[in-house]
C-alpha positions in Angstrom: 0.0 0.0 0.0 1.4 3.4 -1.0 -1.5 5.6 -0.2 -4.0 5.8 2.6 -7.1 8.1 3.0 -8.6 8.1 6.4 -10.9 10.1 8.8 -9.0 13.0 10.2 -7.3 11.7 13.4 -7.2 13.1 16.9 -4.3 13.3 19.4 -5.5 12.2 22.8 -2.3 13.4 24.6 -0.4 16.5 23.6 1.8 19.2 25.1 1.9 22.6 23.3 3.4 24.8 26.1 2.5 28.5 26.0 3.6 31.9 24.6 6.2 31.8 21.8 6.7 28.1 22.3 3.0 27.5 21.7 3.0 29.6 18.6 6.0 27.6 17.3 4.4 24.2 17.5 0.6 24.4 17.4 0.2 24.3 13.6 2.2 21.0 13.3 -0.7 19.4 15.2 -3.5 21.4 13.7 -2.3 20.4 10.2 -2.8 16.7 11.0 -5.3 16.4 13.8 -8.9 17.6 14.2 -8.7 17.8 18.0 -6.2 17.2 20.8 -6.3 16.6 24.5 -4.1 19.4 25.9 -1.9 18.6 28.9 -2.1 21.1 31.8 1.5 20.9 33.2 2.4 24.5 32.5 4.3 26.7 34.9 2.1 27.5 36.9 -0.1 24.4 36.2 -3.7 24.7 34.8 -5.6 23.8 38.0 -8.9 25.6 37.6 -11.6 25.8 34.9 -10.9 29.5 34.5 -7.2 28.6 33.8 -8.2 26.1 31.3 -10.6 28.4 29.4 -8.0 31.1 29.3 -5.4 28.6 28.0 -7.8 27.4 25.3 -8.3 30.9 24.2 -4.5 31.4 23.8 -4.2 28.2 21.8 -7.0 29.3 19.4 -5.4 32.7 19.0 -2.0 31.0 18.1 -3.6 29.1 15.2 -2.9 30.4 11.7 -5.9 32.2 10.2 -8.3 29.7 8.6 -7.0 26.6 10.4 -9.7 24.4 12.0 -8.6 22.7 15.2 -10.3 22.1 18.5 -8.2 22.0 21.7 -9.8 19.8 24.4 -8.8 21.0 27.8 -7.8 19.2 31.0 -7.1 20.2 34.6 -4.0 19.4 36.7 -4.9 17.5 39.9 -3.2 18.5 43.2 -3.7 17.4 46.8 -5.9 20.5 47.1 -8.3 20.1 44.2 -11.9 20.4 45.4 -14.8 18.2 44.1 -16.7 21.4 43.3 -14.1 22.1 40.6 -15.3 19.0 38.8 -18.8 20.5 38.5 -17.3 23.7 37.0 -15.1 21.8 34.6 -17.9 19.6 33.4 -20.2 22.5 32.8 -17.6 24.3 30.7 -16.5 21.4 28.5 -13.3 20.4 30.2 -12.7 16.8 29.2 -10.7 15.4 32.1 -8.4 15.7 35.1 -4.8 14.7 34.9 -2.9 12.8 37.6 0.8 13.6 37.8 2.3 11.8 40.7 4.5 14.4 42.3 8.0 14.4 40.8 7.1 11.9 38.0 7.9 14.1 35.0 8.2 17.6 33.6 6.5 20.2 35.7 5.0 17.6 38.1 6.2 19.2 41.3 2.7 20.3 42.2 1.3 16.8 41.6 -0.5 14.4 43.9 1.5 13.1 46.7 -0.9 10.3 47.8 -3.7 8.9 45.6 -6.1 8.9 48.7 -5.9 12.7 48.8 -8.0 12.9 45.7 -10.5 10.2 46.4 -13.4 12.7 46.9 -12.5 14.3 43.5 -12.4 10.9 41.8 -15.9 10.1 43.3 -17.3 13.3 41.8 -15.6 12.6 38.4 -17.2 9.2 38.4 -20.6 10.6 39.1 -20.3 13.2 36.3 -18.6 11.1 33.7 -15.4 13.1 33.6 -12.3 11.2 32.4 -9.4 10.5 34.8 -6.1 10.8 32.8 -3.2 9.0 34.4 0.5 9.4 34.2 1.2 5.9 35.5 4.4 5.8 37.4 5.3 5.6 41.1 8.1 7.9 42.1 9.7 6.1 45.1 13.4 6.5 45.0 13.8 2.8 45.7 12.0 1.7 42.5 14.0 1.1 39.4 13.0 3.7 36.7 12.2 0.8 34.3 9.8 -0.7 36.9 7.9 2.4 37.8 4.9 1.7 35.5 4.4 -1.9 36.6 4.6 -0.9 40.3 2.0 1.9 39.6 -0.4 -0.7 38.3 -0.2 -2.8 41.5 0.0 0.0 44.0 -2.3 2.7 42.6 -4.2 1.9 39.4 -5.7 -1.4 40.3 -7.1 -0.2 43.6 -8.6 2.9 41.9 -10.2 0.8 39.1 -11.8 -1.4 41.8 -12.8 1.4 44.2 -14.5 3.6 41.5 -16.2 1.1 39.1 -17.9 3.9 37.0 -14.8 6.1 36.7 -13.5 6.3 33.1 -9.7 6.1 33.1 -7.1 6.6 30.4 -3.8 5.0 31.2 -1.7 7.4 29.2 1.4 6.6 27.2 1.6 2.9 28.3 5.1 1.5 27.8 5.2 -2.1 29.1 3.7 -5.5 28.3 2.3 -5.4 31.9 0.3 -2.3 31.1 -1.0 -3.8 27.9 -2.1 -6.9 29.8 -3.7 -4.8 32.5 -5.8 -2.7 30.1 -6.9 -5.7 28.1 -8.2 -7.4 31.2 -9.6 -4.4 33.0 -13.3 -3.6 33.4 -15.2 -1.5 30.9 -14.2 2.1 30.9 -10.4 1.7 31.0 -8.4 2.6 27.9 -4.9 3.6 27.1 -2.9 5.8 24.7 0.3 4.8 23.0 3.0 7.1 21.6 4.9 6.8 18.3 8.3 6.6 20.1 7.2 3.6 22.2 6.0 1.8 19.0 9.2 2.5 17.0 12.0 2.4 19.5 13.3 0.5 22.5 15.6 1.7 25.2 18.7 1.0 23.1 17.9 4.2 21.1 18.9 6.3 24.1 22.5 4.9 24.1 23.4 4.3 20.4 26.8 5.9 19.8 26.6 7.7 23.2 23.9 9.4 25.3 21.2 10.7 23.0 19.1 13.2 25.1 16.5 13.7 22.4 15.3 10.1 22.9 14.9 10.6 26.6 11.2 10.8 27.6 9.1 9.7 30.6 8.0 7.1 30.9 11.3 6.0 29.5 11.6 3.7 26.5 11.5 0.1 27.6 12.7 -3.3 26.3 12.2 -4.8 22.9 9.6 -7.2 24.4 7.7 -4.3 25.7 7.8 -2.5 22.3 6.5 -5.6 20.6 3.6 -5.9 23.0 2.7 -2.2 22.4 2.8 -2.7 18.6 0.6 -5.8 18.9 -1.9 -3.9 21.1 -2.0 -0.8 18.9 -2.5 -2.8 15.7 -4.9 -5.4 17.1 -8.1 -3.4 16.5 -8.9 -3.4 20.2 -10.8 -0.1 20.9 -9.2 0.2 24.3 -6.0 1.4 22.7 -5.8 4.7 20.8 -3.4 7.4 19.6 -1.8 9.9 22.0 1.5 11.3 20.8 2.7 12.8 24.1 4.6 15.2 21.8 6.5 17.3 24.3 8.6 20.2 22.9 11.7 21.4 24.8 14.3 23.9 23.8 17.5 22.3 22.6 19.5 23.9 25.5 17.2 22.2 28.1 17.5 18.8 26.4 21.3 18.9 25.8 22.0 19.8 29.4 23.7 18.2 32.5 20.1 17.5 33.8 18.1 17.3 30.5 14.4 17.5 30.3 12.2 14.5 29.5 10.1 14.6 26.4 10.2 13.9 22.6 8.8 16.3 20.0 6.9 14.3 17.4 4.1 16.7 16.3 5.9 17.6 13.1 5.2 14.0 11.9 2.4 13.1 14.4 0.5 10.7 12.1 3.2 9.8 9.7 5.3 8.1 12.4 2.3 5.9 13.3 1.9 5.0 9.7 5.5 3.7 9.7 4.8 1.5 12.8 1.5 0.1 11.4 3.1 -0.6 8.0 5.9 -2.5 9.6 3.4 -4.6 11.4 1.4 -5.2 8.2 -1.6 -3.4 9.7 -2.1 -0.1 7.8 -5.7 -1.1 7.4 -6.1 -0.7 11.2 -4.5 2.7 11.6 -7.8 4.6 11.0 -9.5 2.9 14.0 -6.6 3.5 16.3 -6.0 7.1 15.2 -9.5 8.4 14.3 -12.2 6.3 15.9 -11.4 4.7 19.2 -10.4 7.8 21.1 -13.4 9.8 20.1 -15.6 6.8 21.0 -14.0 6.5 24.4 -14.4 10.2 25.2 -18.0 10.1 23.9 -17.3 12.7 21.2 -18.4 12.5 17.5 -15.8 11.2 15.1 -14.3 13.8 12.8 -16.0 14.3 9.4 -12.9 15.5 7.5 -10.3 13.2 5.9 -6.6 13.2 5.4 -4.4 11.5 2.8 -1.1 9.8 3.5 1.3 8.8 0.7 4.4 6.6 0.9 6.9 9.3 0.0 10.0 9.7 2.2 11.0 13.1 3.3 13.9 14.6 5.3 13.2 15.8 8.8 15.0 19.1 9.5 17.8 19.1 12.1 15.8 21.7 14.1 12.8 24.0 14.0 12.6 27.6 15.3 11.3 27.6 18.9 11.0 31.2 20.2 14.6 32.4 20.8 15.9 28.8 20.8 15.8 25.7 18.7 13.6 22.6 18.8 15.1 19.2 17.8 12.3 17.0 16.5 12.1 13.2 16.6 14.1 11.8 13.6 16.0 15.0 13.3 18.3 14.8 10.2 16.8 11.5 9.2 13.8 10.4 7.0 10.2 9.7 7.7 8.7 7.3 5.2 5.1 8.7 4.9 3.9 12.2 4.1 0.6 13.8 4.7 -1.1 15.7 1.8 -3.9 18.0 2.6 
C-alpha cells in the first residue's frame, strides 16, 4: 500500500506549552489532527476551569488564520483540588483531570503526593462522567525507573479501578507489556494511549553511539519485548488502545544539558510516524480505527468528518525548528520519515 485516505485523526495526549513556544508548535498538530487533549502541566499548572478556558483561548489565538482545530482541555490534579471544581469543569466542556504523581515528569512538582488525597475528586468525576487521565508511574526512589509503571499498576491503578467502578480512566502513554495486559483485562471504561516513540524504539535508542538526550522521555523507552507488546496492542483493532503522541517540545538547551528535560517532540510527523509503525506490522488497514475512531468513542465525542491522505513518500526531517529564541530538535532530526501527509 502506497496511499491511505482516512478520517482526520485526533491526538489524545499533547503538550503545546505557552507563549512563543505554543506559537512555534501548534500548527504542526493542527495540520494533521482535528482535536487534541491538551496537557495542563504549564508553569504554573492549569488547576482551575478558568485557567483552562484562558489557555484554550490562547491556543486558538495562536492558530494560523483559517486553520480548523479544537483544543480539548484538562485540569491538573493537586492534593488541594476540590470536588466542586469537577462540577465547574464539566459545565464548561473540560474533558478530564490529569494525575501527575509528584515528581514523576516535567512540571509535576505540584502533583498528587498520595492517591487517597484525591478520592473525593475521583468520586465526583465518576458521578459526572469526567475522564481520569493518568501518568502511570510511582516515584519512590527505591523503585527502578524501568519498573515504575508496573509498580504503579499494582499500588495505585488497580485499587482505583476497583474502588471507582464507574470512573472512566485513560492510562496514558503505556510503555510495558504489563500495562497492555492490565488494560486488556480491565473492566469496561479503562483505555490507554500509545506514543509513536514507544512503538518505534526500545531503550537501546537512548544509548546508540553515546547518550542521545532527544530520545529521553518519561515514561522512559523500555525493552524490545515491551515495544513488541505495544505494537501488537495498537495494531490489534482493540478499541481500548488509541493514539496519543505525548509530543513534548523542549528547547535544545534544556535537552542537551547536564540534567536534561524528559520529552520527545513528534508533532511535526504526528500521524506519519504511526503509519510507519503500522506498515511495519502489516496493519495499515487498522490505523484509522486507532487514530481516528477509538479515542473519540471513548471520550463520547463524535468522530471527525474531515479526511486526510497519506502517501508513501520519504521526506527529510529538519535538524531543528525555530522555537522562540531557541531551537527545537524533533524526533528523527536529520533522518527520514517514510510517509507524508497531503492536505
